[in-house]
A tleap script that builds the chain and sets N, CA, C and O, in Angstrom:
source leaprc.protein.ff14SB
mol = sequence {
  NMET TRP SER ALA VAL SER HIE PHE LEU SER
  PHE THR LEU GLY THR ILE ALA GLY VAL THR
  LEU MET CYS LEU LEU GLN ALA GLY ARG GLN
  ALA ASP GLU GLN PHE THR LYS PHE PHE ASP
  LYS GLU GLY GLY SER ASP CGLU
}
set mol.1.N position { -20.664 -11.564 25.966 }
set mol.1.CA position { -19.563 -10.622 26.115 }
set mol.1.C position { -18.401 -10.984 25.184 }
set mol.1.O position { -17.797 -10.111 24.561 }
set mol.2.N position { -18.100 -12.285 25.098 }
set mol.2.CA position { -17.011 -12.723 24.224 }
set mol.2.C position { -17.306 -12.367 22.769 }
set mol.2.O position { -16.393 -12.076 21.996 }
set mol.3.N position { -18.575 -12.392 22.406 }
set mol.3.CA position { -18.958 -12.052 21.037 }
set mol.3.C position { -18.609 -10.596 20.722 }
set mol.3.O position { -18.100 -10.300 19.640 }
set mol.4.N position { -18.876 -9.705 21.647 }
set mol.4.CA position { -18.565 -8.292 21.427 }
set mol.4.C position { -17.058 -8.078 21.313 }
set mol.4.O position { -16.598 -7.297 20.480 }
set mol.5.N position { -16.299 -8.767 22.147 }
set mol.5.CA position { -14.841 -8.635 22.109 }
set mol.5.C position { -14.296 -9.173 20.790 }
set mol.5.O position { -13.432 -8.549 20.174 }
set mol.6.N position { -14.799 -10.327 20.355 }
set mol.6.CA position { -14.302 -10.915 19.110 }
set mol.6.C position { -14.680 -10.050 17.906 }
set mol.6.O position { -13.893 -9.926 16.967 }
set mol.7.N position { -15.863 -9.458 17.920 }
set mol.7.CA position { -16.249 -8.564 16.830 }
set mol.7.C position { -15.369 -7.315 16.810 }
set mol.7.O position { -14.964 -6.852 15.744 }
set mol.8.N position { -15.080 -6.778 17.982 }
set mol.8.CA position { -14.210 -5.604 18.061 }
set mol.8.C position { -12.809 -5.933 17.554 }
set mol.8.O position { -12.218 -5.152 16.808 }
set mol.9.N position { -12.276 -7.093 17.958 }
set mol.9.CA position { -10.947 -7.490 17.495 }
set mol.9.C position { -10.929 -7.715 15.986 }
set mol.9.O position { -9.966 -7.344 15.315 }
set mol.10.N position { -11.978 -8.314 15.455 }
set mol.10.CA position { -12.054 -8.533 14.011 }
set mol.10.C position { -12.088 -7.204 13.266 }
set mol.10.O position { -11.406 -7.038 12.254 }
set mol.11.N position { -12.873 -6.266 13.760 }
set mol.11.CA position { -12.951 -4.949 13.141 }
set mol.11.C position { -11.602 -4.236 13.201 }
set mol.11.O position { -11.167 -3.627 12.224 }
set mol.12.N position { -10.948 -4.317 14.357 }
set mol.12.CA position { -9.653 -3.660 14.529 }
set mol.12.C position { -8.604 -4.254 13.603 }
set mol.12.O position { -7.862 -3.519 12.951 }
set mol.13.N position { -8.537 -5.579 13.539 }
set mol.13.CA position { -7.558 -6.230 12.672 }
set mol.13.C position { -7.847 -5.948 11.199 }
set mol.13.O position { -6.918 -5.774 10.410 }
set mol.14.N position { -9.109 -5.901 10.825 }
set mol.14.CA position { -9.466 -5.578 9.452 }
set mol.14.C position { -9.082 -4.158 9.082 }
set mol.14.O position { -8.615 -3.902 7.972 }
set mol.15.N position { -9.279 -3.242 10.008 }
set mol.15.CA position { -8.903 -1.853 9.770 }
set mol.15.C position { -7.397 -1.714 9.612 }
set mol.15.O position { -6.917 -1.019 8.716 }
set mol.16.N position { -6.656 -2.381 10.490 }
set mol.16.CA position { -5.192 -2.325 10.409 }
set mol.16.C position { -4.714 -2.917 9.086 }
set mol.16.O position { -3.826 -2.359 8.443 }
set mol.17.N position { -5.294 -4.037 8.680 }
set mol.17.CA position { -4.905 -4.663 7.412 }
set mol.17.C position { -5.228 -3.745 6.240 }
set mol.17.O position { -4.430 -3.637 5.309 }
set mol.18.N position { -6.371 -3.089 6.265 }
set mol.18.CA position { -6.754 -2.184 5.186 }
set mol.18.C position { -5.831 -0.985 5.080 }
set mol.18.O position { -5.432 -0.600 3.981 }
set mol.19.N position { -5.493 -0.399 6.205 }
set mol.19.CA position { -4.596 0.760 6.196 }
set mol.19.C position { -3.207 0.349 5.720 }
set mol.19.O position { -2.565 1.077 4.962 }
set mol.20.N position { -2.744 -0.822 6.166 }
set mol.20.CA position { -1.430 -1.306 5.743 }
set mol.20.C position { -1.389 -1.530 4.237 }
set mol.20.O position { -0.435 -1.121 3.574 }
set mol.21.N position { -2.415 -2.173 3.692 }
set mol.21.CA position { -2.461 -2.403 2.250 }
set mol.21.C position { -2.532 -1.091 1.475 }
set mol.21.O position { -1.896 -0.952 0.430 }
set mol.22.N position { -3.299 -0.132 1.980 }
set mol.22.CA position { -3.402 1.159 1.312 }
set mol.22.C position { -2.040 1.856 1.275 }
set mol.22.O position { -1.661 2.424 0.251 }
set mol.23.N position { -1.310 1.814 2.382 }
set mol.23.CA position { 0.014 2.438 2.421 }
set mol.23.C position { 0.984 1.739 1.477 }
set mol.23.O position { 1.772 2.399 0.800 }
set mol.24.N position { 0.933 0.404 1.426 }
set mol.24.CA position { 1.812 -0.333 0.517 }
set mol.24.C position { 1.510 -0.002 -0.938 }
set mol.24.O position { 2.429 0.153 -1.742 }
set mol.25.N position { 0.236 0.105 -1.279 }
set mol.25.CA position { -0.128 0.435 -2.656 }
set mol.25.C position { 0.318 1.842 -3.026 }
set mol.25.O position { 0.791 2.071 -4.140 }
set mol.26.N position { 0.172 2.788 -2.101 }
set mol.26.CA position { 0.608 4.155 -2.386 }
set mol.26.C position { 2.120 4.233 -2.522 }
set mol.26.O position { 2.629 4.945 -3.388 }
set mol.27.N position { 2.842 3.507 -1.676 }
set mol.27.CA position { 4.301 3.503 -1.769 }
set mol.27.C position { 4.749 2.876 -3.086 }
set mol.27.O position { 5.696 3.357 -3.709 }
set mol.28.N position { 4.086 1.818 -3.509 }
set mol.28.CA position { 4.418 1.192 -4.784 }
set mol.28.C position { 4.141 2.106 -5.961 }
set mol.28.O position { 4.915 2.146 -6.917 }
set mol.29.N position { 3.042 2.839 -5.898 }
set mol.29.CA position { 2.708 3.767 -6.978 }
set mol.29.C position { 3.745 4.886 -7.057 }
set mol.29.O position { 4.178 5.259 -8.147 }
set mol.30.N position { 4.141 5.421 -5.901 }
set mol.30.CA position { 5.147 6.480 -5.899 }
set mol.30.C position { 6.491 5.975 -6.408 }
set mol.30.O position { 7.181 6.681 -7.144 }
set mol.31.N position { 6.863 4.765 -6.024 }
set mol.31.CA position { 8.122 4.198 -6.506 }
set mol.31.C position { 8.071 3.997 -8.014 }
set mol.31.O position { 9.059 4.231 -8.710 }
set mol.32.N position { 6.927 3.567 -8.516 }
set mol.32.CA position { 6.785 3.376 -9.962 }
set mol.32.C position { 6.895 4.706 -10.701 }
set mol.32.O position { 7.512 4.776 -11.764 }
set mol.33.N position { 6.299 5.759 -10.145 }
set mol.33.CA position { 6.392 7.078 -10.773 }
set mol.33.C position { 7.829 7.584 -10.768 }
set mol.33.O position { 8.292 8.141 -11.764 }
set mol.34.N position { 8.541 7.395 -9.657 }
set mol.34.CA position { 9.931 7.838 -9.596 }
set mol.34.C position { 10.800 7.039 -10.558 }
set mol.34.O position { 11.704 7.590 -11.187 }
set mol.35.N position { 10.530 5.750 -10.673 }
set mol.35.CA position { 11.272 4.886 -11.589 }
set mol.35.C position { 11.062 5.341 -13.027 }
set mol.35.O position { 12.005 5.401 -13.816 }
set mol.36.N position { 9.810 5.662 -13.360 }
set mol.36.CA position { 9.495 6.125 -14.712 }
set mol.36.C position { 10.158 7.472 -14.995 }
set mol.36.O position { 10.712 7.673 -16.076 }
set mol.37.N position { 10.106 8.393 -14.036 }
set mol.37.CA position { 10.737 9.699 -14.224 }
set mol.37.C position { 12.245 9.560 -14.379 }
set mol.37.O position { 12.855 10.285 -15.165 }
set mol.38.N position { 12.852 8.639 -13.641 }
set mol.38.CA position { 14.294 8.433 -13.736 }
set mol.38.C position { 14.684 7.995 -15.135 }
set mol.38.O position { 15.643 8.517 -15.704 }
set mol.39.N position { 13.950 7.040 -15.697 }
set mol.39.CA position { 14.294 6.555 -17.023 }
set mol.39.C position { 13.927 7.558 -18.107 }
set mol.39.O position { 14.586 7.607 -19.146 }
set mol.40.N position { 12.886 8.359 -17.887 }
set mol.40.CA position { 12.560 9.404 -18.857 }
set mol.40.C position { 13.656 10.471 -18.876 }
set mol.40.O position { 13.999 10.996 -19.935 }
set mol.41.N position { 14.197 10.786 -17.712 }
set mol.41.CA position { 15.254 11.782 -17.611 }
set mol.41.C position { 16.553 11.262 -18.233 }
set mol.41.O position { 17.309 12.031 -18.826 }
set mol.42.N position { 16.807 9.976 -18.099 }
set mol.42.CA position { 18.035 9.378 -18.619 }
set mol.42.C position { 17.984 9.145 -20.124 }
set mol.42.O position { 19.010 8.835 -20.730 }
set mol.43.N position { 16.831 9.285 -20.731 }
set mol.43.CA position { 16.738 9.128 -22.175 }
set mol.43.C position { 16.090 7.841 -22.611 }
set mol.43.O position { 16.277 7.408 -23.748 }
set mol.44.N position { 15.335 7.223 -21.737 }
set mol.44.CA position { 14.624 6.008 -22.119 }
set mol.44.C position { 15.220 4.769 -21.487 }
set mol.44.O position { 16.279 4.815 -20.860 }
set mol.45.N position { 14.531 3.677 -21.662 }
set mol.45.CA position { 14.996 2.413 -21.106 }
set mol.45.C position { 15.847 1.678 -22.131 }
set mol.45.O position { 16.245 2.263 -23.138 }
set mol.46.N position { 16.128 0.411 -21.888 }
set mol.46.CA position { 17.009 -0.385 -22.749 }
set mol.46.C position { 16.290 -0.977 -23.944 }
set mol.46.O position { 16.652 -2.071 -24.380 }
set mol.47.N position { 15.321 -0.331 -24.478 }
set mol.47.CA position { 14.550 -0.889 -25.599 }
set mol.47.C position { 15.268 -0.726 -26.912 }
set mol.47.O position { 14.755 -1.142 -27.951 }
savepdb mol mol.pdb
quit
């Protein structure tokens, strides 16, 4: 019985970790796109 519970907990924690990482990656990508659009609108970066 303990084996089934531990497998379920492992699956649940893995799923939560995967969803969290996916959300963080999407948020980072959106922030990068907004950052790029901001500098394109302003006329370029400090190069």
